[in-house]
DRENDO-1510 file (C-alpha; in Angstrom, 1 decimal, always signed):
<recs>
REC; n; res; u; v; w
REC; 1; MET; -104.7; +13.1; -73.1 .
REC; 2; ASN; -103.2; +9.8; -72.4 .
REC; 3; ASN; -106.6; +8.4; -71.2 .
REC; 4; ILE; -108.4; +9.3; -74.5 .
REC; 5; ARG; -109.1; +6.8; -77.3 .
REC; 6; ASN; -110.8; +8.0; -80.5 .
REC; 7; PHE; -112.0; +5.3; -82.8 .
REC; 8; VAL; -114.6; +4.3; -85.5 .
REC; 9; ILE; -116.2; +1.0; -86.3 .
REC; 10; ILE; -116.1; +0.2; -90.0 .
REC; 11; SER; -117.6; -2.7; -92.0 .
REC; 12; HIS; -119.9; -3.6; -94.9 .
REC; 13; VAL; -123.6; -2.9; -94.4 .
REC; 14; ASP; -125.4; -5.4; -92.2 .
REC; 15; HIS; -122.2; -6.8; -90.7 .
REC; 16; GLY; -123.3; -5.8; -87.2 .
REC; 17; LYS; -121.7; -2.4; -86.6 .
REC; 18; SER; -124.6; -0.7; -84.8 .
REC; 19; THR; -125.3; -3.8; -82.8 .
REC; 20; LEU; -121.7; -3.8; -81.6 .
REC; 21; ALA; -122.0; -0.1; -80.7 .
REC; 22; ASP; -125.1; -1.1; -78.6 .
REC; 23; ARG; -123.0; -3.6; -76.6 .
REC; 24; PHE; -120.3; -0.9; -76.0 .
REC; 25; LEU; -123.1; +1.4; -74.7 .
REC; 26; GLU; -124.2; -1.3; -72.3 .
REC; 27; LEU; -120.7; -2.2; -71.1 .
REC; 28; THR; -119.9; +1.4; -70.3 .
REC; 29; GLY; -123.3; +2.2; -68.8 .
REC; 30; ALA; -123.8; +5.1; -71.2 .
REC; 31; VAL; -127.5; +4.4; -71.6 .
REC; 32; ASP; -130.0; +3.4; -68.8 .
REC; 33; LYS; -131.3; -0.1; -69.3 .
REC; 34; ARG; -134.8; +1.2; -69.4 .
REC; 35; GLU; -134.0; +3.5; -72.4 .
REC; 36; MET; -131.9; +1.0; -74.3 .
REC; 37; ARG; -133.2; -0.2; -77.7 .
REC; 38; GLU; -131.6; -2.0; -80.7 .
REC; 39; GLN; -129.3; +0.2; -82.8 .
REC; 40; TYR; -129.5; +3.0; -80.3 .
REC; 41; LEU; -127.2; +5.3; -82.2 .
REC; 42; ASP; -129.4; +5.2; -85.3 .
REC; 43; GLN; -131.5; +8.2; -84.4 .
REC; 44; MET; -133.0; +9.1; -87.7 .
REC; 45; GLU; -136.5; +7.7; -88.4 .
REC; 46; LEU; -135.3; +6.4; -91.8 .
REC; 47; GLU; -132.4; +4.6; -90.2 .
REC; 48; GLN; -134.8; +2.9; -87.7 .
REC; 49; GLU; -137.2; +2.0; -90.5 .
REC; 50; LYS; -134.5; +0.6; -92.9 .
REC; 51; GLY; -132.3; -0.9; -90.1 .
REC; 52; ILE; -129.1; +0.7; -91.6 .
REC; 53; THR; -126.9; +3.6; -90.5 .
REC; 54; ILE; -127.1; +6.6; -92.8 .
REC; 55; LYS; -125.6; +9.4; -90.7 .
REC; 56; LEU; -122.5; +9.1; -88.6 .
REC; 57; GLN; -123.0; +9.4; -84.9 .
REC; 58; PRO; -120.3; +10.3; -82.3 .
REC; 59; ILE; -120.6; +9.3; -78.7 .
REC; 60; ARG; -118.4; +9.8; -75.6 .
REC; 61; LEU; -118.1; +6.8; -73.4 .
REC; 62; LYS; -116.4; +6.4; -70.0 .
REC; 63; TYR; -114.7; +3.1; -69.4 .
REC; 64; GLY; -112.9; +3.0; -66.1 .
REC; 65; GLU; -110.3; +5.8; -66.2 .
REC; 66; TYR; -110.6; +6.1; -70.0 .
REC; 67; ILE; -112.6; +8.3; -72.2 .
REC; 68; LEU; -113.6; +6.5; -75.4 .
REC; 69; ASN; -114.9; +8.6; -78.3 .
REC; 70; LEU; -116.7; +6.3; -80.7 .
REC; 71; ILE; -118.0; +7.4; -84.1 .
REC; 72; ASP; -120.5; +4.9; -85.5 .
REC; 73; THR; -120.2; +5.1; -89.3 .
REC; 74; PRO; -122.5; +4.1; -92.2 .
REC; 75; GLY; -121.6; +0.8; -94.0 .
REC; 76; HIS; -123.4; +1.4; -97.2 .
REC; 77; VAL; -121.4; +2.5; -100.2 .
REC; 78; ASP; -123.7; +5.5; -100.8 .
REC; 79; PHE; -122.4; +7.0; -97.5 .
REC; 80; SER; -118.7; +6.4; -97.9 .
REC; 81; TYR; -118.0; +10.2; -97.7 .
REC; 82; GLU; -119.3; +10.2; -94.1 .
REC; 83; VAL; -116.9; +7.4; -93.3 .
REC; 84; SER; -113.9; +9.2; -94.7 .
REC; 85; ARG; -114.8; +12.4; -92.7 .
REC; 86; SER; -115.0; +10.5; -89.4 .
REC; 87; MET; -111.7; +8.7; -90.0 .
REC; 88; ALA; -109.9; +12.1; -90.0 .
REC; 89; ALA; -111.1; +12.6; -86.4 .
REC; 90; VAL; -109.7; +9.4; -84.9 .
REC; 91; GLU; -106.6; +7.3; -84.3 .
REC; 92; GLY; -108.0; +3.8; -84.6 .
REC; 93; ALA; -110.7; +1.6; -86.2 .
REC; 94; ILE; -112.4; -1.7; -85.4 .
REC; 95; LEU; -112.7; -3.6; -88.7 .
REC; 96; LEU; -115.8; -5.8; -88.3 .
REC; 97; VAL; -116.4; -8.7; -90.6 .
REC; 98; ASP; -119.5; -10.9; -90.7 .
REC; 99; ALA; -118.4; -14.6; -90.3 .
REC; 100; THR; -121.3; -15.8; -92.5 .
REC; 101; LYS; -120.3; -13.5; -95.4 .
REC; 102; GLY; -116.6; -12.8; -95.2 .
REC; 103; ILE; -115.0; -9.6; -96.5 .
REC; 104; GLN; -117.2; -7.7; -98.9 .
REC; 105; ALA; -116.7; -4.7; -101.2 .
REC; 106; GLN; -117.4; -1.9; -98.7 .
REC; 107; THR; -115.2; -3.6; -96.1 .
REC; 108; LEU; -112.3; -3.3; -98.5 .
REC; 109; ALA; -113.1; +0.3; -99.4 .
REC; 110; ASN; -113.3; +1.3; -95.8 .
REC; 111; LEU; -110.2; -0.6; -94.8 .
REC; 112; ARG; -108.2; +1.3; -97.5 .
REC; 113; LEU; -109.5; +4.6; -96.2 .
REC; 114; ALA; -108.4; +3.7; -92.7 .
REC; 115; GLN; -105.0; +2.6; -93.9 .
REC; 116; GLN; -104.5; +5.8; -95.9 .
REC; 117; GLN; -105.3; +7.7; -92.7 .
REC; 118; GLY; -102.7; +5.7; -90.8 .
REC; 119; LEU; -105.2; +4.3; -88.3 .
REC; 120; LYS; -104.5; +1.5; -85.9 .
REC; 121; ILE; -106.7; -1.4; -87.2 .
REC; 122; ILE; -108.3; -3.9; -84.7 .
REC; 123; PRO; -109.9; -6.7; -86.7 .
REC; 124; ALA; -112.8; -8.7; -85.4 .
REC; 125; VAL; -115.0; -11.5; -86.8 .
REC; 126; ASN; -118.7; -11.0; -85.9 .
REC; 127; LYS; -121.7; -13.4; -85.7 .
REC; 128; ILE; -119.7; -16.3; -84.4 .
REC; 129; ASP; -123.0; -17.6; -82.8 .
REC; 130; VAL; -124.6; -18.2; -86.2 .
REC; 131; ALA; -124.6; -21.8; -87.4 .
REC; 132; SER; -123.4; -20.9; -90.9 .
REC; 133; ALA; -120.5; -18.9; -89.7 .
REC; 134; ASP; -117.1; -19.6; -91.3 .
REC; 135; ILE; -114.9; -18.2; -88.6 .
REC; 136; VAL; -111.6; -19.6; -89.8 .
REC; 137; GLY; -112.3; -18.6; -93.4 .
REC; 138; ALA; -113.1; -15.0; -92.3 .
REC; 139; GLU; -109.9; -14.9; -90.2 .
REC; 140; LYS; -107.8; -16.0; -93.2 .
REC; 141; GLU; -109.4; -13.3; -95.4 .
REC; 142; ILE; -108.6; -10.6; -92.7 .
REC; 143; ALA; -105.0; -11.9; -92.2 .
REC; 144; SER; -104.4; -11.5; -96.0 .
REC; 145; LEU; -105.2; -7.8; -95.7 .
REC; 146; VAL; -104.3; -6.7; -92.2 .
REC; 147; PRO; -101.1; -7.5; -90.2 .
REC; 148; ALA; -102.5; -8.3; -86.8 .
REC; 149; ASN; -101.4; -10.3; -83.8 .
REC; 150; LYS; -105.0; -11.3; -83.1 .
REC; 151; VAL; -108.4; -11.3; -84.8 .
REC; 152; PHE; -111.1; -11.0; -82.2 .
REC; 153; ARG; -114.0; -13.5; -82.3 .
REC; 154; ILE; -117.2; -11.9; -81.2 .
REC; 155; SER; -121.0; -12.0; -81.2 .
REC; 156; ALA; -122.4; -8.5; -81.1 .
REC; 157; LYS; -125.8; -10.0; -80.6 .
REC; 158; THR; -125.0; -12.1; -77.5 .
REC; 159; GLY; -122.1; -10.0; -76.3 .
REC; 160; GLU; -119.6; -12.9; -76.4 .
REC; 161; GLY; -116.0; -11.5; -76.8 .
REC; 162; VAL; -117.2; -7.9; -76.8 .
REC; 163; LYS; -115.5; -6.9; -73.5 .
REC; 164; GLU; -112.2; -8.2; -74.7 .
REC; 165; LEU; -112.6; -6.2; -77.9 .
REC; 166; LEU; -113.3; -3.0; -76.0 .
REC; 167; GLN; -110.2; -3.6; -73.8 .
REC; 168; ALA; -108.2; -3.9; -77.0 .
REC; 169; VAL; -109.4; -0.4; -78.0 .
REC; 170; VAL; -107.9; +0.8; -74.7 .
REC; 171; ASN; -104.7; -1.2; -75.0 .
REC; 172; ASP; -103.9; -0.9; -78.8 .
REC; 173; ILE; -105.3; +2.4; -80.1 .
REC; 174; PRO; -102.8; +5.2; -79.4 .
REC; 175; ALA; -103.8; +8.3; -77.4 .
REC; 176; PRO; -104.1; +11.5; -79.5 .
REC; 177; SER; -101.0; +13.6; -79.8 .
REC; 178; SER; -101.0; +17.1; -78.6 .
REC; 179; GLY; -101.7; +19.8; -81.2 .
REC; 180; GLY; -100.2; +22.6; -79.1 .
REC; 181; LYS; -101.8; +25.6; -77.3 .
REC; 182; GLU; -103.3; +27.2; -80.3 .
REC; 183; THR; -107.0; +26.3; -80.6 .
REC; 184; LYS; -107.7; +24.4; -83.8 .
REC; 185; ALA; -110.6; +22.0; -84.6 .
REC; 186; LEU; -111.6; +19.7; -87.5 .
REC; 187; ILE; -115.3; +19.8; -88.3 .
REC; 188; PHE; -116.4; +16.3; -89.4 .
REC; 189; ASP; -120.2; +16.7; -89.3 .
REC; 190; SER; -122.9; +19.2; -88.4 .
REC; 191; ARG; -126.7; +19.6; -87.9 .
REC; 192; TYR; -129.0; +22.6; -87.8 .
REC; 193; ASP; -130.9; +23.7; -84.7 .
REC; 194; ALA; -133.5; +26.5; -84.8 .
REC; 195; PHE; -132.2; +28.0; -81.5 .
REC; 196; LEU; -128.4; +27.1; -81.5 .
REC; 197; GLY; -127.9; +27.5; -85.3 .
REC; 198; VAL; -125.4; +25.2; -86.9 .
REC; 199; VAL; -124.1; +22.7; -84.4 .
REC; 200; ALA; -120.7; +21.4; -85.5 .
REC; 201; TYR; -119.2; +18.1; -84.4 .
REC; 202; VAL; -115.5; +18.7; -83.9 .
REC; 203; ARG; -112.2; +17.0; -83.1 .
REC; 204; LEU; -110.0; +19.4; -81.2 .
REC; 205; LYS; -106.5; +19.5; -82.8 .
REC; 206; GLY; -105.0; +21.9; -80.3 .
REC; 207; GLY; -105.9; +24.2; -77.4 .
REC; 208; GLU; -109.4; +24.2; -75.9 .
REC; 209; LEU; -112.8; +25.6; -76.7 .
REC; 210; LYS; -115.3; +27.2; -74.4 .
REC; 211; ALA; -118.7; +28.9; -74.7 .
REC; 212; GLY; -118.2; +32.5; -75.5 .
REC; 213; ASP; -115.0; +31.9; -77.5 .
REC; 214; LYS; -114.6; +33.6; -80.9 .
REC; 215; LEU; -114.8; +31.1; -83.8 .
REC; 216; ARG; -113.1; +31.7; -87.2 .
REC; 217; PHE; -114.0; +29.5; -90.1 .
REC; 218; ILE; -111.0; +29.3; -92.4 .
REC; 219; ALA; -112.7; +28.2; -95.6 .
REC; 220; GLN; -115.4; +30.8; -95.6 .
REC; 221; LYS; -113.5; +33.5; -93.8 .
REC; 222; THR; -116.4; +33.9; -91.4 .
REC; 223; GLN; -116.4; +34.6; -87.6 .
REC; 224; ALA; -118.9; +33.7; -84.9 .
REC; 225; VAL; -119.1; +33.2; -81.1 .
REC; 226; ALA; -119.5; +29.7; -79.6 .
REC; 227; LYS; -123.0; +29.7; -77.9 .
REC; 228; GLU; -122.4; +26.3; -76.3 .
REC; 229; VAL; -119.9; +23.5; -76.3 .
REC; 230; GLY; -120.1; +19.9; -74.9 .
REC; 231; TYR; -120.1; +16.2; -75.6 .
REC; 232; VAL; -122.5; +13.6; -77.0 .
REC; 233; THR; -123.1; +11.2; -74.1 .
REC; 234; PRO; -125.3; +10.0; -76.0 .
REC; 235; LYS; -127.4; +13.1; -75.9 .
REC; 236; GLU; -125.8; +16.5; -76.4 .
REC; 237; THR; -124.7; +17.7; -73.0 .
REC; 238; SER; -123.1; +21.1; -72.4 .
REC; 239; PHE; -119.7; +21.2; -70.7 .
REC; 240; PRO; -117.5; +24.2; -69.7 .
REC; 241; VAL; -114.7; +23.2; -72.1 .
REC; 242; ILE; -113.6; +20.8; -74.8 .
REC; 243; SER; -109.9; +20.1; -74.7 .
REC; 244; ASP; -107.1; +19.1; -77.1 .
REC; 245; GLY; -107.6; +15.6; -78.5 .
REC; 246; GLU; -111.3; +15.3; -77.6 .
REC; 247; ILE; -114.4; +15.0; -79.7 .
REC; 248; GLY; -117.4; +17.1; -79.0 .
REC; 249; TYR; -119.8; +19.7; -80.4 .
REC; 250; VAL; -119.9; +23.5; -80.6 .
REC; 251; ALA; -123.1; +25.5; -81.2 .
REC; 252; THR; -122.1; +28.3; -83.6 .
REC; 253; GLY; -125.3; +30.4; -83.7 .
REC; 254; ILE; -124.8; +30.6; -87.4 .
REC; 255; LYS; -128.1; +30.4; -89.4 .
REC; 256; ASP; -126.5; +29.7; -92.8 .
REC; 257; ALA; -125.4; +26.0; -93.0 .
REC; 258; GLY; -123.2; +26.7; -96.0 .
REC; 259; VAL; -120.8; +28.8; -93.8 .
REC; 260; VAL; -119.8; +25.8; -91.6 .
REC; 261; ARG; -117.9; +23.6; -94.0 .
REC; 262; ILE; -117.2; +20.0; -93.3 .
REC; 263; GLY; -113.6; +18.8; -93.4 .
</recs>
C-alpha cells in the first residue's frame, strides 16, 4: 500500500482541471498518443459539447513504482455532490487556481470540503503562460487560505511545471492506511451496463475483492455476487483482485440501480 496515492483535482469551472488531467495521462503513458484528445476523461457527449466536466471520472495511472488513482471531478456548483463523494475516497487534493481569475466561489467551496475530509492539499496556479496572468496575486490568495510550503506554478496547456506537480503528489500525499483484513468498500459512483448490471466504482477500505465474491449492500440489506472486478486504466479493465487502499470497479449483476447506494 505504500506505493499507492489516491487524489482528486479540485477547482472552479474552467480553471483547467481536465486539461491538467490530460497532461498526467501523457506523462504516465496511460493513453496512446494516437488516441489522445483534449479533455480525454470527459467521456459524456454533453461534456465534450459543453467543454465542462459533469460526471466524476476515476483513472488508475502508473508512475514509476507508484500507482496513482486520480478522480477528475466537476468544477461547476451544480455538481458539488459528485465532488464530495470523490473526496471520501482519497487522501489528497490538488487545488488548482486560474492565474487570470484568482480564487472563485467554487474553489472555496471545494477547498472547504477537502479540509473537512482532512485531505492533504497541494496548491497550484494554472495558466501561467497567459499574458493576463497575475501569478503573484493568485499565490497570495492561496496562501491566505492554505498553509503550504510551496505553490506550484504550472501551465496545463503547455505542460510547464506539470511533472514537478505530479512528483509532489508522490512525495506529499500520504499512502492509504490499512483497513484490516475484513473486506469493506466505499461506493462513490456507479453506472448501469445491460450485461454487467450496476457497475460500482469503489474505494477498498479493507481486505480484497475478487470476481465471484459475495457482496452485501449495508444500506439496502441486499446481497449479490461480483461478476467482475478491475481498474479504470482509462478503460475498464478486469483484474483478478482489488486490494485494500485501491480504487477500482465491481460489476454487481444487479439490475435495479436503486439497490446500489452511493456513499
